[in-house]
N, C-alpha and C positions, 0 to 999 in steps of 0.2 A: 504494500500500500504506500502510495506516495505521500510524504509528509511535507508540510510547509515550514520552511526555516524562518527565523526571525528576520534575516536580511531580505528574503523574498517578500515577506509580509509588509515590511516597512516600505519597500520599493513599490508594491502594489498600492499601498495607502497614499504614497506621495504622488502617484500618477493621477489620483483623483483631484489633486490640487493644481488648478491652471497656473501656468507660469513656473512650476517647480523646476529647480535647476539640478537636483540631485545632491545638493549640499546637506540637506537634512538627513538623507539616507546615509551619507558619509559619516555624519556626526553620530548617528545611532549605531553604526557599525563600530566606531571607535569606543563608544560606551560599552558595547557588548564585549569587545576585546578586553578592555580593562576589567570588566566584571568577571571574565573567565580567569584572568590572572589572579584576582583577589580570591575567587572561589577555590582555586588550586592551593593557594597559600593557606586559606582557612582550613582546608581539608588535611593539611600537613600538621596541624596543631597537635602537640603531644607525642610526636614520634621522632623526637630528636632535633627538630628544627628549632632554632632559638628565636621563636616568634611570639611566645606567650609572655605575659607580664607587662610591667610598666617600663616606659622609657626614662622616667625621672623628670619629664617635662610637664609643664602645666599649659593647657591651651587657653585661647582667648576667653573661653567660658569659665575659666577657673577650675577646670577639671583635669585630673591626672590623665596623661596620654598613654594609651596602651600601644604596644609595638605594632599590633595589627592596624590600629587606628592610623598610625603614621604611615605604614606601608600602603594602606588603601588610599590615603590622601595623596601621597606622592605618585602612586600608580595612575590614578585618574587624572591628576593635574598634568603629569608629563604626557600621557597619551592624548588627552583631549587638547592640551595646549599646543601640541605639534600637528594637530589635524587640519589646520587651515580652514576650520569651520566656525571657530568662535573668536570673539574679540575680548572676552573677559571670562574669568572663572571665579566664583565665590565658593567658599567652603566653610562649614561649621568649625573646622579646625584652624582656619586662618583669620587673623584680625582684619586684614585688608584684602581687597580683590586682587587677583592676578590679571594684569592687563597685558594683552598680547601686543608687542610693539609693531609698528607699521612694516618694518623690514622682514617680519615673519609671516606676511600675508594673512592677517586676521580675517576671519569670516564675519558673518552677520548675526551670529547667535551668541547668547550669553548662557553659560552653563552654571547651575547652582547645585550644590550637593551636600548631603550628610554622608561622607565617604564610608563610614562604618557605624551604623546605628546599633546600639546594644552593647557597647564596650564592656560594661560591667558583667556581661554574661559570657564573654569570650572564654574565660578559663574554665567554665563549667559546662561547655559543649551544648549551649542553648542556641536556638536559631537567631542569627543576627542578619544585618542587611545593609544595603546601600539605597539611599533615597535621592532622586535627582529631579530637576526641572529645567526646562529650556524656554528662554524668552528670545525675542528678536530685538535687535538694537533699534532704537527709535530715532535717535538724533543723527544728523548728517555729519560727515567728516570722520577723521580717524580717532578723535578723542572720545573716550567713554565717560558719559556724564552720569550724575546721580539719577537723572530721569530714566536712564537705561537700566540702572541697577535696582531701582526702587519702584518697580512697576506693580500695578494692581494685579491681584491674584488671577483674575479672569483673562489676563493678557498672556498667559502661558501658551506656548506653542505645543509643548508636550510635557509630560511628567511620567515618572515611573519609579519602580523600585526593583531591587534584586534581593531575594531572600536566600541566604545560605543556610539551609536546614537539612532535613533528611534527603532532600534533593535541592538543586539550585534552580530557582525560578526567576524569570525576568518578566515583569508585568508592566505594561505601559499603555498610555493613550495619547493620541495626537488630536483628540476631539472627535474621533470617529469610532468610538467604542473602546472598551478596555479589553485587552487581550493578554493572555499569559502563555509563556513559553518555558518548557522544562529542558534543562541541559542534559543531553545524552553524553555521559562521560566517555563512552567507548568511541564516539565520533567527534567529540569536542564541539558539538553543534546544538544550538537551541532550536527546539521544534515546538510548533503550536500545539498546546495541550488544553488550553482553557479559552476557547474563542468567545468573544462578545460576553464578558462577565457582567451579570446583573446582580446587584445586591438585593436580597429579599427585603420586602417593604417593612417587615417588622423584626423578625428574629426573636430569640428567647434568652440572650445572654447580655451581661454588661461586663465591662472591663475597666478596672480602675485600681490604683494602689491604695487599698484600704488601710495600709500602715500609716497613711497621712491623715486619718480621720480626725485626730485631735486638732489639727490646724485648718481643717475645712471650715468654710463659712456655713452658717445655719441653713441657707437655701440648698447647699450641696448635700448636707446631712439629710435634709428632708427628702431630697430627690432619691437618694440611695434607700432610705427607709420605705419610700413608696415602691421602689422596684422590688424590694424584699417582701412586701405585703402580699398576702394571698388573695387573689380575686380572679376567678375563672373567666369572668366576662372580659377582662383585659389581659388574659394570658399571663397573669402574675402568680407566683413570684418569678423573676428572672434569675438565672443562674450566674454566679460569678465565674469568669474565666480570665485569668491574668497571667501573662508570661513574663512581662517586665522588659520586653524589647518592643518598641513601638511598631516596627515594621512587621513583626510576627503577630502581635495583637491585632494590627490593622488588617493583615492578610486574612486571618481567621474571620474577622468581622465582615470583610468584603465578601467572602465566600458563603458564610453562614448567616449573616445578618446580626443585628444587635447594635450596641453602642460602645464606643471607646471614649473614655473621659480623662482629661488631665486638666482639672479646674484651676482657677486662681485660688490662692489660700492666704493665710495670715503671713506666711513667710515669702510668698511669691505673688504680690498683688497684681502683677501684670501677666501672670501665667508663667509656665516653665519652658514650653516647647518653642522652637524657633519658627517664625513665620515662613522665611524663605526656604529653609532646608527641610522642614518637616510638615508644618500645617498646610501651607499653600499647595505643594505638590500632591499630598494625599487628598486634599479637598478637591483638586482638579480631577483626580482619578475617581473618587467616590461620586462626584457630581455626574460624570459621564457614565457611571454604572447605575445611576438612578437613585443615589443616596444624597446625603447632605452633610455639610460641615459648618460649624458655627462656633463662635466664642461663648455662646450662651446669650449674646445680645446682638451679634452681627454676623452675617454670612462671611466666612473666611474669604471667599472669592471676591467679595465687594471691598475688601480692605486694601488700602494703599499704604505700604510700610514707610516708616520715616527713617529707619536705619537698617543696615544689613543684618545685624544680629538681633533684631527686635523679637521679643517673646510675646506669646499670646496664650490664652486658655484655649482648649480644644475639646469639642464634642463632635464626634464623627461617627456616621453609621447609617442605619436604616431610617427612612424619612419619618415613619410614624413615631419611632422612639425619640428622634431628635425633636420633632414637633412637641411631643409630650414634655421632654426635658426643658425646652425653652419656656413652656408655661410655668414650670416650677421655679425657673430662674428669672422670671419676668420682673419680679420686685425684689432685687437683691438688697441685702443689708449693706452697711458700710464696711463690713469685713472684707479685707482683700483689696479694697479700693486704694489706688495709688494717690498720694497727696497731690 
């Protein structure tokens, strides 16, 4: 049986876009190559390769840098940076964007990434992943402006993630449906395995770190209590499912339905997840799959960030549950509000 590869699928999708030059297909191919390299390195963990543990460095987020974090960031930055398809790269691991100089033939796209989501789970063999998004440069000329780097969420050209788990999967959308590809390690090729993914409208699970209950705002506590209450008419109670790696929790939610939550709290009044590297790309994906993503007050895709590393609260998943969650959060207390 003939199978569709990731490159073939991207090429078919690009043909639907009048005026396409092939540059987007080239960029996606480079993302795929980088993800294969990272996948191979992740799969070596624990068998003698010196890739586990900390580097001793602290990143721009104030977090300890894992060796695989650094490897993934360097791999994607180098391969994408040399592709002649992008003019800038921003990363969760880097304080400032990498601007491609004019003499290196920069392209028209801007690539944003969380190179290795789930760093704290690396040493315990839990699924981790890469999250990415692609924007098109808006301003004329060679210079990359803030207007290019701080675009509204719905201006994404494409978004996706790669999950390194029991198998390696590459999931992406360019606005024409969400499609998943599984890596065949014997051939080193991604093949279409999950065409046109649609998130169930409701689902039966919720995902959140309940270890943070004590610092939650009252409206968040009330929402969780509502989800736990028994009521057959509304298919409650919901079941807790939490892995602790955003990309893994989101992947399950996308396929099975439900809701993932990372709310603002007393210690993080603006939320914890990064708009550019986590919230916006996953919102773009879930929206194209028929779901929703919100801060609890505003749709993620309607937001225009004010800084590259801006943090936001995130509620993402099935439309019916997100709508219900927003009703519980509609009259928030002063808890968690920034001054």
